[in-house]
N, C-alpha and C positions, 0 to 999 in steps of 0.2 A: 848422432845421426843428422844429416843435413835436412833442413826443412825444404820440402819440394812444393810448398804452397805457392800458387801463382795467382796473380791478379790480372784480369783482362778487362779493359774498359771499351765500351762501344758508344758512339754518339747516337742519340735518338732525335737529333734536331730534325724538325719537320714532321715528327710522328705524334700521333695523339696519345698522350701518356695514359689516359683512362682506358683506351682500347688496348694498349700494350699491357698494362698491368692486370686488366680484368676486374670484375666485381670482387671487392675485398682482396685484391691482389691474387686472385685465383690463378691467373696465368703465370705470374712470377713464382708462386708456390709450386705449381705443377712442374715448371722448368727445374726448380731446385730439387724437387723430389726425384725426377727422372734422371738427373745427371749428377746428383750428389755434390752440387756446388752451392755456395751461398750467393744469393742474387739480391742486389741492391739497386734501387732506382732513386737518384737524387738529381734534380735539375734536368739537364740534357744528357746525362750520362747513366748508362746501365753498366753495373759492375758485376763481374763474375769472379768469385774467389774460391779456390779449392786446389786439389791435386792437379798437376799439370795435365794428365791424360783426361781427367774429368772436365777441366776447363776447355780443353781442345774439342771434346765432344759437344759441350754446351754452346760454344761460340757460334757455330753455323746455325743452330736452331734459334738462338737469340737474334741473330741477324735476320732470319726469315720472319720472326715476330715483329721486328722493327720495320722491315720493309712492308709488311702487311698493314701495320699501324699507320705508316706514312700514306698508304693508299686508302686509308679509312675503311679497310676491310674488317668485317666482324669475324672474330675467331675466338675459340674457347679452348679449354683444357684438352678436349678430344683432338683438336687440330694439332696441338703441341705434342700430344702423345704420338699421333700419326707421323709428325715430322721427325720425332726422335727415332721411330722405327725405320723410317726411310733413310735417315742419316746412318743408322747402324748397318743397314743393308748396303748402302753406298760404300761404307768402309770395310765391308766384307765380314763384319763381326757376327752377322746373323747366319753365316754359313749357307746363304742362298735360301733360307727359310722364307716361306710366304706367310705373312700375317695379315689379319684383317682387324682393323679397329672399328668397332661399332659405335656410332654416335649416340649419345643419350643414355646408354646403359653402362658406359665406362668399362667396356669389356673387350678383351683381345681374344680373337679366335686364331689359334695357331695349330698347325698339324702336330699330331702326336706320334706320327710314324713317317718314314720316308715315302711310303705309298700314298699317304694323305697329302704330303707336300707336293708330290708329283701330280696328284689329282687337282690341287688348287692351281698349280702352274698350268696344267692343261686347260682349265677353265679360263685363266687369264689370257691364254695364247690362241684359243680357237673359238669359232662361232658356235659350233655344236660339239658337246662333249657327252659321251655315253659312259656312265660310270657303272660298272658291273662288279658286284661283290656280295658277300653274305651280310646278314643282319649285324648291326653294331659297328660297322666300319666307318660311319660318318658320312655316307654318300649323300643323304638328304640334308643333314645338318650343315655340312660345309657348302653345299650348293645354295641353300637358303641364305647363309652368311654372305656368300659372294653376291647374291641378288640384292640383299639389303645394302651392301657396300656400294654396288653399282647405282642403286637408287639414290643413296645419300650423296654420292659424287655427281649426280645428275647425268650419268652416262646413259641412263634410260629413264623413261617417264613413268613406267609402271612395272609391277611384278605380277606375273600370272603363274599360279601353282595349280597343277592338275593331277588327278589320280583316276585310274579306272575304278568304277564301283562294281567290283566283282565279288560275288558271294563265295566266301571261303568256308564252305560247309554249313553256312547259315543262309536263311532266306530273307531277302529284303521285305517281302510281303508280310512277314509276321512281326516286323518291327513296328512300334507304335508311331503315330504322328504322320504329318504330311511328307511329301517327297523330300523336302529339304532336311527334315528331321531324320529321314531314313538314310540319306547319304552323308550326313554330318559325321557319323562315326568313322567313315572311310577317310575323311579329310582331317580328322582330329590331329594326327601326327604333324601335319603341316602347320596348324594353328599353334601347336606346342613349340615347334621350332621358332616360329615368329615371336611368340611371347617371350622367349629367352633372349631375343636379340633387339627388341624395340620396347620403349616405354609403353605401358598399356594404353594411355590416352592417344599416343601417336599412332599405334597400331589400329585402334578403333576408328580413328579419323581416316586413316588410309583405306580401311575396309569400306567405310561408309561412302567415301568419294571414289571408290573403285580404283584408287592408285595401286592397291593390292587386291587381287581377285583370287579366290580359292574356289575351285569348281570341279565337278566330275569331268572326265575326259570327253564324254559325249556332248557336253555343252560347248565344245570348241568347234563343232562342225559349222561350216559356212562363214567363219570369221577370218579376218586377217590380223595377225598378231604382230603389229609393227611397233618399233621404238620401245621394246619390252624385254625384260629378262624372264624367260619362260622355263619352268621346271616341270617335267613329267616324272612323277614318282611312281614306284611300283610298276614300272613299265613292262615287267614280265607278264602282267595280266592284261595288257593291251593286245588286241588281236592284230593280225597283219593289216587288215583294212583300217582299223583305228589308228595304227601307227603311221600308215601312209597319209591318212587324213590329217593327223597332227603335224607331221613334218611339212606338209604342203600348205599349212596355215601361216608359216613364218614370213614376216614382212621385213621391210628395211630397218636397219639398225636394231636388229633383234639378236639376242644371244640365248642359246638353249642348252639346258642340261637335262639329260635323260638318265634316270637311275633305276636299277633293278637288280634282282637276285634270281639267277637262273634256276636255283634249287627250290624256289617257292612259287612255281607256276600253278595258279588255281583254276586255269581254264580247263574245260572238259577235254580238250585235245592239246597236249603240250606243243605239238608242232605248229599250232596256230598262234603261238606267242610272237608278237611283233618284235620283242627284244631279241629273240633268237634269230629272227630274220635279218634285222638291221646289223646285228653283229657280223653276219655272214656277207651281206651285200654292200655295206657302206665303208668297210675298211679300205684304206688306201686313198680315200678322197681327201684332197687338200682342204683344210679348214674344219675337218671332222676328226676328233680324237676319240679313240676307244681306250678307256683306262680300266685296268683290273685291280680291285682291292681283294685282299685275302684275309684269312683268319689272323695273320700277323698284325693286321691293321685294326682289329677289333678293340674298341675303347670302352666298351661296357664292362660289366662285371667279368672278372677273370674266367669264371665258369662258362660264360658265353663262348669263349674261344674253344674250350674243351668240348662243349656240346656240339659246336659246328664240326669239329674234327671227328667226333664220334659218328655223326650222321654221314660225313663224307666217307669214312672207313666202311660203314655199313652198306652204303650205296655201292662202293667199289667191290665189296664182297658179294653183294647181290648180283652185280653184273658178271662177276666171275662164275658164280653158280649157274647163271643163265647160259 
């Protein structure tokens, strides 16, 4: 069998070899791991050795690393991973998938269903996205991932996460503590998503400096939310008036994702749900996308999908009886 091993050499003349290699050769090791080639650096030459197709994949990424080192730009393994994913998409091998590389936690967020992939594409292509679907479809998680990605790329200066503090069969008044302690349980899912996507110390620093703000929807009144990635979660529990207030807060260079589940309206009167209203009146406006996720997109425990279907069937039968 013929040996298809190929050697490719790139000049690094003018590049800072320490920046190129990284601490303890971390950058070179990352390139080798991602592309399955052997990477060597000696003198002014970076050498790639491996199967022809692997070397072909690795060479453009290595050249980007060299170009960055020539410009004295600091980059790390996260940047190399992101470059490899972008290279894969450019070559069509990612089948159009949208992926998010989160810096610091060495984590890739990628859609687990076609519906989730379309949702991420909608977020990338529109200023306002309304994501509607049942629990477990990743509406909030993917939106927070997109927000953290936008912040890390400096596309926005801050992230604002909001939720209506609506009592779902329980009373705020009977919860212990001050007002912040009372509303924190409503905001906990947003903290959980952030904790999964950022190092703890970076998240804490961002919260303290208000680069990331998590607050009840009512706290948005009277503000202008500019240069920000804004997420309104559990939007089915925002009233029509609250939703109008929220949408009219948006400032320049802001991107917004509104998520909600039409089957879980906890308001006294369902018809007062702002999510149901904007679904009806904002469709067809350029720059606003309404994306629907279904039980097919559920990524939690497999039984969650069956539970959602059972409730949908029961609701349909109830409507039939009525």
